[in-house]
N, C-alpha and C positions, 0 to 999 in steps of 0.2 A: 277283602282279600288283599294281601300285600306280598307280591312275588318274592320268594326267597326267605320270608319271615313268618307270615301269618296266612295259613290256608283258610279256605272258605269255612270249613268245619270248625276250626279254632275260633274264627271271628264270631261265629254263631254262639259258641260257648261264652266268650268274653262279653258279649252284649246281651246275654239272656237276663233280662231284668226281673223275670219271675222266679228265678232259681239262683240264689247266691252261691250255692255249692258248685254249680256249673261255672260261675265266674271265677271262683277261687281255684277250681281245678284247671280252668283255662290259663290263669296266670302262672300256675306251677308248670304247666306244659310249655308256656311261652318262655319261662326261665330256662327250661331244659333245652329248647330249640336254640335259644340265643347262646347258651354255653357251648353248643356243639357246632354252630355254624361258622364257616370261614367268611368273615366280613368282606374280604377282598372279592368274593364271588357274588356279593349282593350289590345290585345297581345302586348308585347314589340316590336316585329318585325313590327307590324303595326305602332306603334308610330315612330320608326326609319324611316320607309318608308315614313311616313307623313312628318317628318322634312326634309327629303331629297327631297321631292316633292316641298316644299315651294319656293326654289330658282327660279323655273320656273315661279312662280307668281310674285316674286320680280323683275324679268327681264322685266315685262310687261311695255309697254310704256304708259299705261293709269294710271294717278295719283291715281284714286279711287281704282284700283286693287292693286297698290303698297301699298297705305296707309292701305287698308283693310287687306292685308296680314300681315303687321306689327302688326295690332290689333289682328289678329289670333295668331301670335307668342307670343304676350303678354298674351293672353288668355290661350294659351297652358301652359305657365310657371305657371300661376295661378292654373290651373287645376292639373298640375303635383305636385305642392307644393314641399314638401321635396324630392319627387321622381325625381326631375329635375336633381339631381346630376348624374344620370345615363346617361343623354342625353345632359348635358350642353356643352360639346365640340362641338357637332353637331349644337346645337342652336347658340352658339357664331359664328361658321363658317357661318351660314346662315345670322345672323344679320349683320356681317361685310360687307356683300355684299351690304347692303343698305347705308353704310356710304358715306358721301359726297353729300347728296341730298341738293338741294337749298331751299326747302320748309321748313319753320319753323315748321309747324305741323307734317311733316314727321320726321324731326330731333328729335323733342320732343318724338315721338313715339318710335324710335329705341334707344334713350337714356334711355327711360323707360324700354326697354328690358334689358339693361345692369344694370340698377338700381335694377331691380328685381333679376337678377342673383347674383349681388354683395351682396344683402341683404340676400339671401338664402344660398349662398356658401361663402367660404373664399375669400375675395376681391382680394388678391394677386394672387390666383389661376385663377381668371377670367382675371385679367390684364395681366398675363403672356401670355394668348392667344391673347390678343388684341394688345399688344404693338408692335408686329412685323409690324403692318400696319402703323407705323410711317414712314416706308420706301416707302409708297405708292406714286406714281407719282402725284396723285391728292392732291393739298394742302388742300382742304376741308376735305379730309379723315384724313390727318395728324392733322388738327385742331380738328376734332371730337375726335380722339383718346386722344389727350391731355385733352380735356374737360371731357371725360369719366374718366380718371385718377383723374382729379381735383374733379369731383363730388363724386367719391368714397372716396377720402381723406377728403372731407368736411362733410362726413356723417358716417364715421367709425373711430374707435380708431386708433391712429398711430401704435400701436403694431400689427395691422393686415397687415402692409405693410413692405416690404423690401425697406426702403427709400434710403439707400446707392446705392442699385442696380438701383432703379428708377432714381436717380440723373445721373448716367452714361449713362443710356439709353435715357434720355430726353435731356441732355445737348447739343448734336449736333444741336438740333432744335432751340436752342437759336440763332443760326447763320443761320437759314433757309432763303431761298431767298424770302419767302413770308411774308409780314408784319403780317398778322393775325396769322400765325404759330409762328413767333417770339414772338408776343404779348401773345399768350396762354402759350408758354413755359416759358416766364418770370413770368407770374402769377403763374404758377405751382411751379417755383423755390421759390417764396415767401412762398408758402405753405410748401414746403420741409424744408426751413430754419426755419419756425415757429415750425415745428414738431420735429426738431432735437435739442437735449439738448445742453447747453453750453459745450464746450469741445468735442463735437461729430460732429462738422460741417466739419471735414476734408474731407469726401467724396464729399460733395457739393463743397467745395473750389477746390479740385483736379479736379473734373469733369469740372468746369468752366475754370480752368487754362488750361486743356488739349485742350479744344475747342479753347480758345483764341490763344494758341500757334500753334496748328496743323491746324486750319482752317483759319489762317490769319485774326482773328477776333479781331483786336486791339480795346480796349475800352469795351469789353464785361464784364469784371470783374467790371469796374466802373459802368456799366449799372445795373448789378445785385445788387451791393451795393446801388446804388441810389434807386432802386425799394424797397429794404428792408427798407430804411430810411424813407419811406413815412408812415410806421406804419398803413397801412390799407390793409386788406386781401381781396381776392375774397370771394364771398358768393353765396349762393343758394337762388334763388327767391322762392316765394310760389309755383310756378309751377315746381320747380326743375331745373330751368335754371341757369347755371353758369353766374354770373355777375362779371366782372373783377373789380379790385381795381384801376388800372391805367387807367385814362380817356385818350383815344387817339382820336384825331380828324379824321374826314374823310379827305382824301387827299386834297380836295378843301378848307378845313378850317384849314390846318396845321399851318398857320401863326397867327391864332386867339389867342389873349392873354388869353382868358378864359380857355384854356387848359394848361396854364403854360408851364414850360420847365423842363429840367433835362436830365441827361445822359441816364436814362431809357427810357424816351419818345423819345429822339433823336435816341436811338437804335431801338426802335420799328418802327419809321418812316423811318429811313435811313439805318439801318442795319450795320452801321460802315463800316470798310474797309474789305470787305469779298470776298474771292474767294473760297467759300466752295465747296467741292466735292459733297455735298449733295444738292446743288442748283438745282432746277428743272426749266429749262428755256422753257419748252414746254407750259407753261400756261402764259397768259397775266397777269401782275402784277396789277390787278385792284381791289385787296381786299379792302373792306371798313372796317374801324375799329370803334369799339364802346368799351366802357370800364368803369371801376370804380376803385380800390384801391391798397394797397401795404404794405411793411415792412421796414427794416433798414439794416445797414452794416453787412457784413458777418464775420468780424473778431470777435474773442471772447474777445478782450481787449478794446472794445469801452466803452464810458460812459454808465451808466445805462440808460435804456430807459423804460418808463412805457408802459406796454401792458395790456390793459383792455379788457376782452372778454365780448361782449354784453350778457346781460341776455336773449336776444332772443325775446320773445314775438311773436315767429313764423316767424320772419323775415329771419332767417337763416335755417329754417327747410325745408327739401324736403317734397313733398306731403305725402310721406309714413311715415314720422317721426312725431310723435305726442308729444314727450316730449320736454321741453324747454331747452335752453342752460344754464348751470350754469355759473357763472361769476368768474373771477379771476383778481386780480389787485395787484400792489405793491404801495410803497409810493412815487414813483417818478411821476412828472407831465408829461403828454404827450397826445398821441392821443388814440382813441378807436379803437380796432380791432373788426371786425365783425364776427369772427368765432373762434371755437376751431378746432382741427383736427377732432373732432366729438362731437356732443352732447351726443353720447353714451359712451364717455370716462369716466371711473370711476374716482372719485375724486383723487385717488392716481395716476392716469395716467396723469392728467392735473395739473401741478404745477403752483403756482403763479409765474408770470414772473418778479420777482424782481431781478433775477440774472443778472450778467454782460453778455453782448453779446459778 
């Protein structure tokens, strides 16, 4: 029993291990109660107890209970509004337990939890609590964490992030043993590069160099440069799902000409010559890849490249973002990029990309 939120009778339903229908009915009732309650009337101690109770429901083997509990968590964040900052560490801890799920609908729901938190709080503050799970033994969790970072950077100004710090924290996963993790990390590095100004890319270069040298990852720098040279960034779908810029085939189709070639694609598919201490061999390497776009070389003395940011028309907006993307371009011919670091970036924060790379 949690005063103001969960009655004794409801708690019995939620914890009835013998009847999953009682548990699913209990979750539905819990959603109804939460939608109607005035959170200002609920003691803070009850809210903390409620958040700490939710992991018991997230551990449920029944999909409906798991999914409904994530909906409850999202509803709780909405109800707390700006008051969520008092409980966000507990909420992040609970949401992290759900990462790595194989159901798309579930993944979208817990990604929405992080989206809400990052929208309400300082993005880097939330990412600092999330990024430790890059060390998780489950590759799907590592992939989810990279996508959480990517979604945050695609929807918020670059000034909200410590990009040099993120470069060094993410770089080792460019050499991960799992293809989907390597793919996600490579896409994220394309975003890092785009957000770093000319002359300020040293942290990115150093992070990649360190992994290439220390992890026996020969060819990694060439792969990162090839990824940037494509001049297409990842984007967010209308549902808020990260869509990659680099198209990578399913393993069965890796020889198909339609996917093209390149050092970046070869790296995603084969991983180069790696004997990484971070490789996790407990999982079968059966990841299936899907993808979309990228960027250009990482050195600051390359020829001018045109970077045009799409005007948007809603294509790159997350569901919670209602404003359109402004555009920026220079006089050089080239390809169109599908994002800014954020549509929220003020005009002075997003410079026309006519500078040398």
